[in-house]
LUMPATI-361380 format. One record per residue: residue in three letters; x, y, z of N, C-alpha, C in turn. Coordinates in steps of 0.2 Angstrom, whole numbers, plus 5000, padded with zeros to 4 digits. Layout:
N
alaXYZXYZXYZ ...
***
This chain:
767
met506750555148506750545155507350505157 lys507850535162508550495165508150435168 thr508550385169508450345172508250335180 ser508650395183508450395190508050455190 asn507750485186507050505185506450465185 his506750405179506150355178506050305185 leu506550285188506550245193506150295199 thr506150345199505850375206505050375202 val504850385197504150405196503950315197 lys504350265196503950185197504050185203 lys504350215208504450185215503850225220 ile503650305217503050325215502550295215 ile502450275209501950215206501850155211 ala502250125212502050075216501950075224 leu502150135225501650145233500850145234 gly500650165226499950195226499650125223 leu500150055222499849995218499149975220 ala499149965227498749925232498049975230 ala498150045231497450065232497150075223 ala497650065219497350085211497150015211 leu497149945212496849895211496449875214 ala496349915220495649895223495049945219 ile495150005217494650045214494249995210 ser493549995208493149945203492750005201 gly492649955195491850015191492350075189 ser491750105185491750155182492050245184 ala492250275183492350345188491650375182 ala491150375187490450425183490650475187 pro490850535183491050605186490450635190 lys489750625189489250665191488950615200 lys489350575200489150535204489650535210 lys490250535209490950545214491450575211 pro491950575215492550625212492950585210 ala493150605205494050545203494250525209 pro494550465207494950415212495450455210 lys495850435217496550475217496950425215 ala497550455212497950395208498650425208 pro499250375209499950405207499950415198 arg500650465197500850455191500950415186 thr500750385181501050345177500750265181 ala500150265183499850215187499950155183 ala499850135178499950075176500550045175 thr501250085176501850045177501949985183 ala501350025187501449965192501249925192 thr500849895184500449815184501049795180 val501649815180502149775173502249695177 gly502149675171502049595173501749535172 leu500949615173500449575170500149565164 pro499649525161499549515155499049605153 val499249615149499049675144498349685146 asp497949635146497249665147497149675156 gln497349635159497349665166497549735167 arg498049735163498249815165497949885163 val497649835156497249895154496649885158 asp496249855160495749855167495949895172 ser496549875176496549915181496850005179 leu496850025174497150085173496450135172 leu496050085165495350115165494950115171 lys494850085176494650095183494650155187 leu495250175186495450245188495250325185 met495050275178494950345173494250385173 thr494250435174493750485172493450485167 leu492650505165492450515158492950555154 asp493050605157493350655155494150625151 glu494350585155495150565154494850505148 lys494350485147494150425144494250435137 ile493650505137493650535131494250575127 gly494750565131495350625129495750555125 gln495550505128496150455126496050425118 leu495350455116494950435110495050495105 ile495450545106495550595101496350605099 gln496550625094496850615089497050685086 tyr497450735089497650805085498250795080 thr498050855078498850855071499150905078 gly499850875076500450915080500450985077 val500551035084500751105082501351145085 gly501751075089502351095091502351105097 tyr502651125103502451135110502451185111 thr501651215113501351275115500951255122 pro500951325124500751305131500051285131 asp499551295126498851275125499051195124 arg499351175121499451095120499751045124 ala500151095128500551055135499951055140 ser499451125142498951125145498451055142 gln498451045136497851005135498050935137 ile498750915135498950855137498950825144 ala499150895148499150875154498550875157 ala498050875155497350895157496950805157 gly497450765153497250705148496850705145 gln496750755140496250765133496550755128 val497150715126497350695122497550625121 gly497550595118497550525116498350515111 ser498350555106498750545101498950605097 leu499650615095499750675092499950665084 leu499750695079499950655073500450705070 asn501150685067501550745062501950775067 glu502050745074502650785077503450725074 val503750765071504550715071505150765073 asp505050785076505550835081505550795087 pro506250765089506250725096506150755102 val506650795102506550865107505750905108 val505350895105504650925105504350865107 val504550815104503950745107504150735114 asn504850735116504950725122504650775126 lys504650825124504350875129503550895131 leu503350855123502350825124502450775128 gln502850725126502750665131502850665138 lys503150715141503350735148502650765151 glu502250805147501850835149501350785149 ala501250715146500850675147501050625153 val501550595152501750545158501950585165 glu502250625166502350665171501950725175 asn501550765170501150795172500350785172 ser500150735168499450725169499250675175 arg498550685177498550655184498750555181 leu498550535179498650465176499350445173 gly499750485169500250495166500350425160 ile499850445157499650375152499850425145 pro500450405142500950435138500350435131 leu500750475126500350475119500550435113 val500350415109500650385104500750455098 ile501250445096501550475089501350455082 ala500950485080500950445073500950495066 arg501150455061501250505056501350455049 asp501150475044501250455038501850435034 val501950355038502550335035502550285029 ile502450295023501950255018502550215013 his503050245009503650205008504450225010 gly504450235016505050275019504850325023 phe505250355027505450425031505850455028 lys506450445030507050505025507350465020 thr507350415021507650365014507050325010 val506950355005506250335002506250284997 phe505850234998505950184993505350174988 pro505350144983504950154979504250134981 leu503650174977503150184979502850104981 pro502450064988502150024988501949974983 ile501650014976501449974971502049974966 gly502550024967503349984964503549914967 gln503549944976503749864978503349804976 ala502549804977502549764971502649724967 ala502849774964503149754955503749714957 ser504049714964504749664964504449584965 trp503749584966503549524968504049464972 asn504149524977504649494982504349514990 pro504149484992503849514999504649535004 glu505049525002505749525008505749595005 ile505849624999505849704999505449735003 val504649735002504349755008504549765014 arg504649715017504849705022505249735026 asn505849725022506449765022506349855021 gly505949875018505949935017505449955023 ser504949905026504549945031505149945039 arg505649885037505749885042506349945043 val506649975039506950025037506650085040 ser506050105038505550155039505350165045 ala505250095049505150105057505850145061 asp506250095058506950125062507050205060 glu507050225055507150305055506650345058 ala506050335058505550355059505450355067 ser505550295069505350295079506050325083 ser506550355078507250395081506950435083 thr506350485079506050535080505650555086 gly505250485086504850475093504050455090 val504050445082503550425080503550335081 arg503050315082503050235085502250215081 trp501950265077501250235073501250255065 thr501250225061501050225053500650195051 phe500150255046499650245044499850215038 ser500050135038500250105030500250015035 pro499949955030499949985023499349985022 met499250025015498750045013498549955007 val497949925008497949865004497349865000 asp496949914999496449924994496549904988 ile496249864986496349834979495949894973 ala496549924969496449964965496449934958 arg495849944954495649914948495849954943 asp495750014945495650074941496250134941 ala496550124935497350174934497050244935 arg496450284935496350344935496450354944 trp496450314947496150334955496750344956 gly496950414961497650424961498050394967 arg497850354971498050314976498150254976 ile497950234968498250174966499050154969 ala499450214969500250234971500350194976 glu499750204982499850174989499950114991 gly499550074987499350004986499849964982 tyr499549904983499949844982499549814973 gly499049834972499049804964498149804964 glu498049784959497249744960497149684961 asp497549634964497449564965497549554972 pro497049534975497049534982497649484986 tyr497649414981498149374984498849424986 leu499049424979499749474980499649544984 ala499249584985498949634991499049614998 gly498749544999499049505007499449495007 val499949465003500449445004500949505006 met500949545001501449625002501249645010 gly500649655011500149695014500649665023 val500549585022500749555030501749565030 ala501949575023502649585022502849655028 ala502449695023502649765028502249755036 val501649725038501549715045502149695049 glu502349645047502949615050503549655049 gly503649705042504249735044504349815049 tyr503749835049503649865056503449865061 gln503249815062503049775072503649735072 thr503749705068504349635070503949595073 asp504349555078504149515083503949525089 asp504149585090504049635096503949705097 leu503249715097503149775095503449835102 thr503549795109503949845113504549875112 arg504749845106505549875105505349955102 pro506049985106505650065102505950085096 asn506350035092506250055084505750005080 thr504849995083504449985079504050035080 leu503550015073502950065071502450025073 ala501850045074501150015074500850015066 ala500849965065500549945058499849975058 cys499550005053498850025051498649995045 val498149945045498049925038497449965036 lys497549985030497150035028496850015020 his496050065020495550085019495050055022 phe494850035027494349975028493650015026 ala493350005022493649955015493149975010 gly493649955006493349954996493550034994 tyr493950054996494050134995494350144986 gly494750074985494850084979494450064972 phe493650054976493250044971492750114969 ala493150164971492750244969492650254962 glu492050244961491750254953492050294949 gly492450284942492650334939493350344939 gly493750314946494350314949494550384950 arg493750414952493650484956493950464963 asp494450494966494550484975493750524978 tyr493750474982493150504987492550464985 asn492550454979491750454976491550374979 thr490850404977490450314981490850254977 thr490550204979490650134977490150104977 trp490150054971489549984973490049924974 ile489749904979490249834980489649784983 pro489549714978489149674982489549624985 glu489049594989489349554995489849534991 gly489649484988490249424984490849464985 leu490749514979491349564978491749584985 leu491549584989491749624995492149574998 arg491749484998492149455002492849424998 asp492649424991493149374988493649414985 val493749484983494249534984494349564987 val493849614988494049694994494349665001 leu493949595006494249605012494849565011 pro495049505008495349455010496149475010 pro496449545009497149565011497049585019 phe496449615019496249665027496249605030 lys495949535029496049485032496749455034 ala497049445028497949425031498149475036 gly497849555034498349615040498349575046 ala497449585049497249565054497549495057 asp497549445053498049375055498649395056 ala499049425053499449455053499649505061 gly499249515065499049545070499449615068 ala499149645066499149735064499049745071 ala499249815072499149855078498349865077 thr498349915071497849955071497549955063 phe496949955061496549985057496350045055 met496350065050495850125048495350115045 cys494850155046494150165042494350205035 ser493850185030493950215024493350285021 phe493450335019493050375017492550365013 asn492450305010491750285005491350255009 asp490750255008490050225008490250135007 ile489650095009489750025005488950025004 asp488450035001487950005000487250065005 gly488050105004487550195008487550195013 val488150155017488350155024489250165025 pro489250255026490050265025490350205031 ser491050195029491350145032491550185041 ser491450245044491650265049490950255052 gly490250245049489550235055489350145051 asn489950115049489650055047489749995051 lys489249975056489049925060489449865057 tyr489049845050489149785048489849775047 leu490349815046490849805043491349815048 leu491149855054491749865058491649815064 asn490949815066490949775072490749695070 asp490349695065490249615064490649575061 ile490949625055491649575052492249585056 leu492549635057493249645060493349605066 arg492649655070492949645077492549555079 gly491749535075491549485077491849415073 glu491849425067491849375063492849355064 trp493249415063493749405063494349405070 gly493949425074494149435082494749475083 trp494749525079495249575080495049615085 asp495549625090495549665094496249715096 gly496349755088496849825089496349895089 leu496649935087496450005090496150025082 leu495550045080495350065075495250145073 val495550185070495550245069495050275064 ser495050315064494550365058494850385053 asp494950385047495250435043495250505044 trp495550535041495550615042494850645041 gly494350675046493950675046493550655043 ser493450595042492850555040492250535044 ile492250565050491750555053491250605052 asp491450665054491150735051491050725044 gln491450695039491150695031490550635031 met490350625035489650565037489050615034 leu488950675037488650735036488350745029 asn489150765024489250775016489050695015 his488850655016488650585012487750585014 gly487550625017486850635018486650555024 tyr487150535028487150485031486950505037 ser487250575041487150595047487050665048 lys486350675050486150755050486550825055 asp487050805058487250845063487950805066 his488450845069488950795072488850755078 arg488350765080488150725086487950675085 gln487350665077487250595076487850555073 ala488350595069489050555068489250545074 thr489350565078489850545083489450475086 gln488850485087488550425089488650345086 gln488450375079488550325072489350295074 ala489750335073490350325075490550255081 val490350295086490650255093490050205092 glu489550185091489150135089489550095084 ala489750105078490150055074490750035077 gly490950075082491650035085492150075083 val492050145082492750175080492950215086 asp493650185088494050195094494450275093 met494650295089494950345088494750415083 asp494750475085494350505081494950555078 met495050555071495650585069495450655066 glu495550715068495550775068494750775065 asn494250745066493450785066493150815070 asn493550825076493150875082492450845084 cys492350795084491650765085491750735093 tyr492150675093492150655100492350715105 asn492750775104492950795109492150845110 ser491950855106491350915105490650885107 glu490650785109489750775105490050735112 leu490550705114490350645116490250635123 lys490350685127490150675134489550695135 lys489250755131488450765131488150685129 leu488250645123487950605124487850535130 val488250535133488450485137487850515144 glu488150605145487850625150486950615148 asp486750625142486050625138485850555139 gly486050505142485950425141486050385134 val486150425130486050405121486650355121 ile487250365124487850305124488050285129 ser488050215131488250195139488950215140 glu489250215146489950225146490250165147 ser489850105147490250055144490450065138 arg490150075135490250075127490950135125 ile490950175131491450215128492250165131 asp491950135137492550095140492750045135 gln492350025132492449975126493049995119 leu493050055119493450105115494050125118 val493950135124494650155127495250115128 lys494750055130495049975131495649985125 asn495549975118495849965112496550015112 val496350095113496750145115497350105118 leu497250115126497650065128498050015128 arg497549975125498049905123498549935118 leu498449965114498949975110499650015112 lys499650055119499950075120500450035126 phe500149995129500349935132500849905127 arg500549865122500949825117501449875114 leu501449935113501849975110502449975117 gly502449965123502949975127503050055129 leu502650075127502450175129502550175137 phe502350145142502350155148502950145150 glu503250105149504050085150504550125147 asn504250145141504850195137504550245133 pro504350275137503850325134504550385129 tyr505050405131505550445128505950415121 val505950465117506550465113507150475115 asp507750425114508450425119508650475112 ile508850535115509150575110509850565108 lys510250525112510950505111510750455103 thr510250435104510250395095509450415091 ala509550475092508950505087509150515080 asn508650505077508950545069509250485065 arg509150445067509550385062509150375056 phe509550415050509550415044510050395038 tyr509850385033510250375026510850345029 thr510650275034511550245034511450195028 pro512250185027512350125020511950085019 glu511650045027511350005025510550005023 asn510250085025509750095023509850105015 leu510250135012510150165006510450085002 ala510850055004510549974999510249954999 ala509749965005509049925002508549954999 ala508650024998508150044993508450054987 gln509050054985509350044979508949954977 lys509249914981508949854979508149854978 ala507849864982507049884981507149924974 ala507149994971507149994966507449964959 glu508049924958508049874956507649834955 glu507449784959507049724958506149754955 ser506149834957505449854955505449854949 ala505949884944505849904939505649854935 ile505149884929504749824924505149834918 leu505349804914505649804907505049784903 leu504749834899504149804894504249794889 lys504949824886504949804877505849804879 asn506049774873506849774873507149754866 asn507149784862507349764853507849734852 gly508349734860509149724859509649774861 ile509249834860509749904863510049904870 leu509549864873509749854880510049784883 pro510649794885510849824891511449894886 leu511449934889511749984883512649984883 ala512849964878513549954877514050014880 ser514550004881515050054885515250094878 gly515650144879515950194873515350224867 lys514750234870514350264867514150344870 lys513950374865513650454866513350454869 ile512850484874512350454875511850534878 leu511250534874511050594875510450584881 val510550624885510050604892509550654892 thr508750644892508450704890507750684893 gly507250734893506650714896506550754902 pro506150744907505750784912505950764918 met506050694919506250654925507050634924 ala507250664920508050644921508350664929 asp508250724930508750754934507950774940 ala507550744941507050774946507150754952 arg507550764956507550764963507050744968 his506550814965505850794972505350734968 asp505250744961504550714957505050634959 gln505650624956505750564958505450494963 asn505450554968505150494975504450494976 gly503950524973503350514971502850534978 thr502450524978501750544982501950504989 trp501650544994501650554999502250515005 cys502750565003503350565007503550615010 phe503150645016503250715018503750715021 asp504350675022504850675024505350675022 met505450675015505950655010506350725010 glu506950705008507450785007507650785000 lys507650814996507550804989508350804988 asp508950844991509550824989509850774992 arg509550734995509950674996509550624991 thr509350624987508950594980509450584976 val509650534974510150524968509750504961 thr509950534954509550544950509850504944 pro509350484939509650454934510250484930 leu510250554929510650584926511450584931 gln511350604938511950594940512250534941 ser512050464942512350404940512450374934 leu512050384929512350404922513150434921 arg513250494922513750514923514250484926 glu514250454932514550424935514850354933 leu514350314929514450254928514850264919 tyr514650304915514850314910515350364907 gly515250404914515950464913515550534909 ala515750584912515250634910515450654905 glu516050654902516250664896515850634889 asn515550574891515050544887514250544888 ile514050594891513350624892513250674889 ile512850684886512450754884511850764887 tyr511650824891511150824894510750894891 glu510050884888509650924887509050904887 pro508750944893508250904896507450924891 gly507450974886507150964883506350994887 leu506050964893505450994894505650964902 thr505551034905505951044914505451024918 tyr504850994916504350944921504050924918 ser503650874921503150824917502650864912 arg502450934914501750954912502051014906 asp502651014907503051074902502651044895 lys502551114891502251094884502751134879 asn503251164881503651204878504051174871 ala503751174864504151164860504851174859 asp505051244862505751274862506251214862 gly505951194869506651134873506551084870 ile506051054865505950984862506351004856 ala506351064853506951094848507751054850 lys507651084856508551094858508751014861 ala508350974861508550914863508550854857 thr507950884851508250834846508950874842 ala509050934843509650944840510250924844 ala510150924848510650884852510850824851 ala510350784850510250704846510850694841 asn510950734837511450734831512150724833 asp512250724841513050714842513150644848 ala512350594846512250564853512250484848 asp512450424849512550354847511450344850 val511250344855510750324858510450384862 ile509850374863509550434866509250394871 leu509150444878508750394884508350464886 phe507650434883507150474887506950464893 phe506850524898506650504906506050544907 gly505450514904504850534907504150514912 gly503750534912503250494915502650554920 glu502750554925502350594931502550614936 glu502350684937502750714944502350704948 ala502650664955502450664961501750694962 met501650744961500950784962500350744958 leu500550714953500050694949499650624951 ser499950604956499650544958499650564966 gly499250504970499250514976498450524979 glu498450544986497750554986497450624984 ala496850614984496550664978496650694972 his497150634969497550654964497350624958 ser496850614957496550564951496450594944 arg496750544940496550594933496250554930 ala495850574924495350574918495850544913 asp496350564911496750544905497450524909 ile497750474907498050444910498750434907 ser498850474901499250464895499850514897 leu500450524895500850554897500750634897 pro500850664901500650734903500950784899 gly501050864897501350894893501350874887 ala502050894885502050884877502550824877 gln502550784882502950704881502950664873 lys502150664874502150634866502350644862 glu502150734861502650754853503450724856 met503650744861504350744861504650664859 met504450634862504450544860504450554852 ala503650564850503950574842504550604838 ala504650654840505150704836505750664840 leu505950624845506550604846506550544840 lys505950504841505950454836506150484829 ala505950524827506150554819506750564819 thr507350574823508050584821508450524819 gly507950464819508450414819508850384823 lys508750414828509350374834508850324837 pro509250274839508850234845508650254852 val508050254852507650284859507650244863 val507750264869507550214875507250234880 met506450224881505950264886506150254892 val506150274897506150274905505750304907 leu505150274911504850314914504650294922 met504550354926504350354932503650394933 ala503150344936502550374936502150334944 gly501650354946501250344952500950294950 arg500450264944500050244942500150214934 pro499950154933499850134926499750194921 met499950194914499850234909499650214903 thr499250244900499150224892499850254889 ile500350194889501050244884501050194877 glu500350144876500550094870500950134865 asn500550184862500750214856501750244857 glu501750264861502750284866503050224866 val502750164868503150104867503450094862 asn502850104855503050084850503550124846 leu503550194847504150214846504650214848 ser504650174856505450164859505650104855 asp506250104857506750024854506749984862 ala506649994868506749984874506250034878 thr505750004883505550044889505450014895 leu505850064900505950024907505450084910 phe505050034914504450064919504650064924 asn504650134928504750124936504150144942 phe503750134944503250174948503850204953 his503650274952504450314957504650284961 pro505550274961505950244963506150254970 gly506150314972506450344979507050374978 thr507350384983508050404985508650374981 met508450334980509150284974508850254969 gly508350274967508250254959508750264953 gly509150334954509650344951509950274948 pro510550264954510650204953510650134952 ala509850134952509550094953509450074945 ile509250134942508950134934509650134930 ala510150154931510850154929511050074928 asn511150064934511349974933510949934929 ile510249954927509749904923509949914917 leu510150014916510150024909510849984906 ser511449974911512149954909511949884908 gly511649854913511749774912511949744918 lys512249814923512449774929512149744933 val511449754932510849714935510249694930 asn510049634930509549614926508849634928 pro508449654924507849674927507449604928 ser506949624934506549554935505749564937 gly505749654937504949674940504549634936 lys503949624939503249614935502749654938 leu502349664934501749714934501149694940 pro501149714945500549714949499949744948 val499849764941499349804938499149814931 ser498549774928498549784919498749844920 phe498949864913498949924909498749934902 ser498249974903497749984898497850014891 lys497549984887498050024880497750084880 met497150104882496650184882496450184888 val496150234889495850244896495050214897 gly494850244890494150214889494050114892 gln494750084892494650024896494550014903 glu494650094905494750064914493850074917 pro494050014923494349994925494549924921 tyr495349904919495349844918495649804922 tyr495549734922495949704929495749634924 tyr496249584927496349524922495949484926 asn495649474931495249424936494549434936 arg494249454929493749454928493349394924 lys492649404925492149374924492149344915 ala492049284914491949274907491549314903 thr491049324904490049364903490149304898 gly489249324896488949264893489249254885 arg489649294882489749304876490549344876 pro490949294878491649294879491949324873 his492349364871492849384866493249324861 asn493149304856493349254852494149294849 thr494649304849495249354847495249324840 glu495149254836495249234830494849264826 asn494149294828493749334824493749404824 glu494049434829494049504829494149564824 val493749604824493749644819493649714822 leu494449764820494349814825494149884818 ile494149914822493649984820494049984813 asp494649984811495050034803494949954799 asp494549914802494649844797493849844795 ile493349884798492649864796492549884789 glu492249854784492049884779491449924778 leu491649974775490950024774490349984772 glu489850024776489149984776489149914779 ala489549884782489649824785488749814790 gly488849734789488149724791488149734799 gln487749744803487749754808488249704813 thr488149634812488449584816489149564811 ser489249584808489849564805490349544807 thr490349624814491049614818491149574823 gly490449524823490349464828490149494835 cys489749464839489349494843489649464850 asp490149484853490549474858490849524862 ser491149494867491249554872492049584872 tyr492049644868492649694866492549764864 trp493049794864492949844861493349854854 leu492749884850492949904843493849924841 asp494049974846494450034845495049994851 ala495049954855495449914857495649844858 gly495049814854495149734857494749714864 asp494949654867494849634874495349644879 gln496249644877496849634879497149694882 pro497449694886497749764887498449754884 ala498449834885499249834883499849784886 phe499749794891500149754896499849714902 pro499849644901499449604907499649604914 phe499349604918499649574925500149534924 gly500649534929501249484928501849494926 tyr501749524920501949544914502649574917 gly503349554912503849594913504449554910 leu504849604908505349554903506049544908 ser506549514904507249494908507849504902 tyr508349524903508949524897509149444897 thr508849414898508849324898508149304895 thr508049214894507449194892507349144896 phe506649144897506349084902505849054898 ser505948984899505448924897504948884902 tyr504548884903504048834906504048764905 gly504048704908503748654905503248644908 val502848584906502048564908502048544917 pro501448574920501448574926501348514926 thr501548464934501248424935500848414943 leu500548384944499948394951500048314954 ser500148314961500048264964499448214964 ala498948254962498348214962497848234956 thr497448214952497148234948496448264951 glu496248234958495848254962496048244969 ile495448314972495648314979495048314982 asn494848334989494248334992494348394994 arg493748424999493648515000494148515006 asp494548465007494948465014495648455012 gly495748435008496348415003496948475002 thr497448455002497848504998498348464991 leu498548514984498748484979499448514978 thr499848474974500648494976500648514967 val501048564966500948574957501648594957 ser502048564953502648554950502848604945 cys503248634944503348654936504148674936 pro504448634929505148664928505048724923 val505748754927505848824923506648824922 thr506748844916507348844913507548914911 asn508148944913508548984912508648974901 thr508449004898508648984891509049024888 gly509349074891509549124890510549144891 ser510749174890511449184892511749234898 arg511149244901511349284908510849254914 glu511149274920511049234925510249294927 gly509749264927509149314929508649284934 ala508149334936507749324941507149304938 glu506649254940505949264938505449234940 val504949264940504449264944503849214942 val503749164944503349114943502749124946 gln502149124942501449134946501049064944 leu500549064949500149014950499449044948 tyr499049014943498449034943497848974941 val497248984945496748934945496148974941 arg495748924938495248954937494548904939 asp493848914943493448874946492848884938 leu492948814935492548824928491748834930 ile491448814935490848814937490648834944 gly490348874945490148884952489348904953 ser489148924958488548934958488549034959 arg489049064957489249124956489649104950 ala489549154945490049144940490649164942 arg491349144941491849134945492549184938 pro492949204942493449264936493749184931 ile494149224926494349184921494949154923 arg495349184927495949174933495949224937 glu496249174944496349184949497049174953 leu497849204954498249214958498249174965 lys498649124964498449074970499049064974 gly499749104972500349084971500849104968 phe501449134970501949154966502649134970 glu503149124965504049114969504349154964 lys504849194966505349214962505949184962 val506149164959506949114957507349134953 thr508049144956508449154952508949094948 leu509149104941509349054937509949074934 ala510349024932510949044930510949014923 pro511349024918511149034909511148954910 gly510648914907510548834905510448804913 glu510248854918509848814925509248804923 thr509048724924508348714926508148704932 arg507648714937507448724942506648684943 thr506448654945505748634948505348684955 val504948714950504648764957503848734959 thr503948734965503348684967502948724972 phe502348734971501948764974501148714979 thr501148754984500648684988500048734988 leu499548704987498848744984498448694988 pro498048724995497748704999496948704997 ala496448654996495948664992495648724998 glu495648745002495248795004495548865002 ala495948874998496248934994495748944988 leu495348894987494848894979494148914983 ala494048934989493548954991493149024991 phe492649034988492249104985491549104991 tyr491349164991490649184993490149164988 thr489849104992489349054987488649104989 leu488149054986487249084987487149074993 asn487649024996487249005005487549055008 asn487849105005488049185010488749155015 arg488949105012489649115017490249075011 thr490649085014491449075011491549005010 glu491548975005491648895006491948854999 val492248794998492448784993491848734990 glu491848734984491248714981491648644977 pro491248594978491648544972491548554964 gly491948544960491848544954492648534950 asp492648564943493348564938493448614938 phe494148614939494748674941495248664934 gln495248734931495948734928496548774930 leu497048774929497948784931498448794927 trp498548844929499148884925499848894929 val500348864928501048904930501348924924 ala501449004926501549044918501749114922 pro502049154916502649224918502049274919 asp501449274916500849314918500249294918 ala499749334919499049304919498649294913 ile499049314906498549274901499049224895 ser499549184898499949154896500049084898 gly500149034894500248964899499548914895 thr499748854897499248824894499148774900 pro498348764902498248724908498048674907 val498148644915497948564916497448584921 thr497048534922496548524926496548464931 phe496148484935496048444942495348464945 lys495048414947494548424952494448424959 val493948454962493648454969493148404969 thr493248364976492748334975492548324984 glu491748304984491548344991492148294996 
***
């Protein structure tokens, strides 16, 4: 809208202010006519607190207009039917409209042609970039650098908002302990502390400190709650989450997001103890609204209200609608429940209009907080801000810090002057390199490893023979061509992993090994006698221990996005020293799943010194000859690679942690200091991790829990003392008293490079 037109509307509004504020009570459609009000009536209350503006506007609304604000539809462009629907006040939000011209036309229907002029909020799944694609969220977590997440979310918000999008369904902070679950790609891993830190960084990046700025997005913390605990790693499956697990593991990153001021939350698909999230009063009312005091907008997931029928929790759409409203779901995303059932439920006296008012307030509050009443339109002159040099540089840095070096026998970094065979299905995979859930990605803007290696080492030194053309390819002829090409090479770079389509929502796998003929190809490449460097790109942890053993070095990348090519080339060449660490454990074989580091000890914990594996069992051995403790005969009890693990081109040594005290009370704070030294010949960054163990509790406690981390860059020979502040409240857990509290007792503490290393020191918490 032009400024002159906008001022005219404001002038019109001001004329009606007195009348607008004088109206009180709800507009009951059967008892009295709808109150007359000027367009964009809420603009007249500029300068008043948001809640006052919300209340003033709500008093003017009919029941139909209130219900309209609670409904979110998928965009279909600008059509007469949609325009009429919006002008009638029947739409609160639209999904997936990303053409700024169309957005402005639709917004005009809402702001200028509807009775009350309430703007739309345009939403989109902006998960790890809009046009400039960053590494998957799980990859960003592998950086162990919150600034990477914050910057990525800021770039995403700036690009997406330039099209009119003002609401993203991110971050996902579901804890994921099972690599078979496809949506592990979209979160920050298996640990609640790490997920909470990264989730907060994402919220801050999307929203900044002023959500009214037109280049911000309302964050949406999802999926509330327990979605990552789907049994068997099968998406949408049922969960079993005891209260202690819910309170200690599932909810903490959500609480962190709420405390950070996340504007919105989203329900999960799953049930908890038989009650689906979209109808779960305990979860949504008692905890989120009650205990936490959160006042944002709660949206269903796509169809999740309707799906309560499939759960066997609701008998029909009418009951599902009632259950969702009573639980506190403010907005219905593509369920067609609120629009078809809600008015009749109110008219029948099943749901009170005052209950509807509570939901509408949350929707209006979001729109005021976004500044949409003052700035509803996209500035076409500055629309479509994509692929700036700064954005591309941020994406490349994120990809560089997210790469995890799993193995290196000295072959990396690659020396110059070598003939390099580049092979494998992911070497030049413009689409698949970006990973899941990036709807607005343009693959022609993706820079692949093949491109970057040719630029870095010279095209004349690169031999390219893909072998397999996509990750599921089983064509043995291609493998033969690649191994033949190895005769002319000094070193082989095999780029493998998963296509984008093999992870993400509804893309769970029972077999998480390399798909297609990649395993056979790695064996064939190894048989050439040439050094083999395996570079993988995937959306999840994979069972790759055999292939790692075949390689001379392995670099793992969770799909790295637009600038993954130069990032990987810089690491392979040594221009960048890898510093990524695993945010999830990598199991040896799929039978170990779900695998996670912060497990309980059990009554018979494994003694690795007495371990007898399947190939070492003597014939007709006695039943108890292999020991009677907790491990797998064919896998032991350890993962292939532990949580927090990652190598560097340099080495680091850790001193003994020192504590400010050996005892603290339940309100006290412990200071932990540990010297860390770069003992190698290159500058490098190390993620220093703080773990604790509560040795005795009223409930059995995990063998380790992450309580802090810091990423430090050290020059060769440099020593730095890394200091952590550990408040006693960080040791709290959900006790048998049915509350989260700190129990006095003895604790162990580690400062270490991963979740299974280090020597513990001890301290005590007293009353």
